[in-house]
Structures are given as structure tokens and as C-alpha cells.
C-alpha positions in Angstrom: 0.0 0.0 0.0 1.3 3.5 -0.9 2.1 5.9 1.8 1.6 9.6 2.1 4.5 11.6 0.6 5.7 15.2 0.8 5.9 17.1 -2.5 9.7 16.4 -2.8 9.3 12.7 -2.4 6.4 12.6 -4.8 8.3 14.5 -7.4 11.3 12.3 -7.0 9.2 9.1 -7.4 7.5 10.6 -10.5 10.8 11.8 -12.0 9.7 15.4 -12.4 11.2 18.7 -11.1 9.7 20.8 -8.5 9.4 23.5 -11.1 7.2 21.2 -13.3 5.1 20.4 -10.3 4.6 24.1 -9.6 3.6 24.6 -13.3 1.1 21.7 -13.0 -0.4 23.4 -9.8 -0.9 26.6 -11.9 -2.6 24.6 -14.6 -4.7 22.4 -12.3 -2.9 19.3 -13.3 -1.2 18.5 -10.0 -2.6 16.1 -7.4 -4.4 17.6 -4.3 -1.9 18.7 -1.8 -2.7 18.7 2.0 -0.9 21.4 3.9 0.3 20.4 7.3 2.1 23.4 8.7 4.6 24.6 6.1 4.9 21.2 4.5 2.6 19.9 1.6 1.7 16.3 1.6 0.1 14.1 -1.1 -2.0 11.3 0.3 -2.1 7.9 -1.3 -5.7 8.4 -2.2 -5.1 11.7 -3.9 -2.1 10.2 -5.7 -4.3 7.4 -7.1 -7.0 9.9 -8.1 -4.3 11.8 -9.9 -3.1 8.7 -11.8 -6.6 7.9 -13.0 -7.2 11.5 -14.1 -3.9 11.6 -15.9 -4.6 8.3 -17.6 -8.0 9.7 -18.9 -6.3 12.9 -20.0 -3.6 11.1 -21.9 -6.1 8.8 -23.5 -8.3 11.6 -24.7 -5.3 13.6 -25.8 -4.1 10.5 -27.9 -7.6 10.2 -29.4 -7.6 13.9 -30.4 -4.2 13.7 -32.0 -5.2 10.6 -33.9 -8.4 12.3 -35.2 -6.3 15.3 -36.2 -3.8 13.1 -38.0 -6.7 11.3 -39.9 -8.2 14.6 -40.9 -4.9 15.9 -42.3 -4.3 12.7 -44.2 -7.8 12.8 -45.7 -7.4 16.4 -46.8 -4.1 15.5 -48.4 -5.6 12.6 -50.2 -8.4 14.7 -51.5 -6.0 17.3 -52.9 -4.0 14.5 -54.6 -7.1 13.0 -56.0 -8.4 16.3 -57.3 -5.2 16.7 -59.4 -5.6 13.4 -61.1 -6.7 13.4 -64.7 -9.0 10.6 -63.8 -10.9 12.7 -61.2 -14.6 13.0 -61.8 -14.4 16.8 -62.2 -12.1 16.4 -65.2 -14.4 14.0 -67.0 -16.5 15.2 -69.9 -20.2 15.8 -69.5 -22.2 12.7 -70.4 -25.4 13.0 -72.2 -27.3 11.2 -69.6 
């Protein structure tokens, strides 16, 4: 079972700098910090909540990037197809 950690311990375990942690706090991405005197602590429960939230954020970010990539690929394919002499816009009018 995880134990409560102070911010320095948490950052070290996560492999991030204190500066990055402070930036995350500004952006609302950091876990909930409990202040005890002058020391900030991150409880095991808040750490687990943060992990779940980050996993969802990462998953949604990956899905957004994939959709953006597909959109750009489709647009490029359309431009290439339109330049083709076989494209329907270049065919003569049929008497139908």
C-alpha cells in the first residue's frame, strides 16, 4: 500500500522537477496537496486519483491527436485525387 508523501518525495518518485510540479499546480494538473504546517503532503488516495485523471487525459489527448492526423491525411488525399486526370471533375459531361 502506498504511503503519504511530501511534495519532494512525490516529485522524485515521478521523475519530475519541483518547477514542473509548480507549473502543474498553476494549470490544475497536480494532485491535491494537503498542507500540514509549512509542508505539503500528497495522500495515497489523492495520488491514485491523480493517476486515474492523468490516464484519462492522456487517452483523450491521444484520441484527439489521432483524429487530427486522420483529418490531415484525408485532406491531403483529397487534394492529390483532385489533381488526377481521372478525377470526376475532369471527365467530360455525359449526355445522360
